[in-house]
C-alpha positions, 0 to 999 in steps of 0.5 A: 911926655910929662912925668909924675913926681913923687907926690903925684905917684903917692896920691895915685897909690892911695885907695882913692877912686879916680875917673877916666874920661874917653871920647865917644864916637860922636865926639862927646865925652864919657866919664866913669869911676875906676880903680887906678895904680901906678906901674913904672911911668904908667897909670894903669886901670883895669876893665872888661873887654867890651865895656864902653870905656874899652870900646871908646878907647879902642876907637880913640885912645885919647884919655884923661885920668883924674884923682882928687884927695878926699882929705884936701880938695886942692890936692889932685893929679890929672894925667892925659895920654893915649891908652894902650891895652894888655891882656896879659896880667889883667886878672892879677891886676884886678886882684891887686886892685881889689886888695888895694881898694877892698882889702880882699885877695881876689876880685869878688865881682868876677864874671867868668864870662868876661875877659879882663884887660889892663889899660896903660897910660903913659902921661903926655901931660900931668896936672898936679897940685900938692895942695 
């Protein structure tokens, strides 16, 4: 396991959009933009049950999460590991991410028909450049 250093954690805690890359069933790659945060040693993002990234990660939990500092194109962090899922606390997580990224107390795009889920990734490998 690789660990995130203080600068990588600080970058992940900023309201910068990240992208997640997962493997589709045919082996091709699926990338999507997400909101991220750090919780302990884990990088966390939130999605809805049934969305493509959640389905692909259930089939193959290998995942990469990358983030590039918009103020410095050489300041980046990329984490790879295996996705783990948790339903408990997922609604609170999306609200916390909405506060971080949008400055609002509650996720404004909530669909009452969907169930939110957290995806946790403990880094197996970290690429970090402090710029």
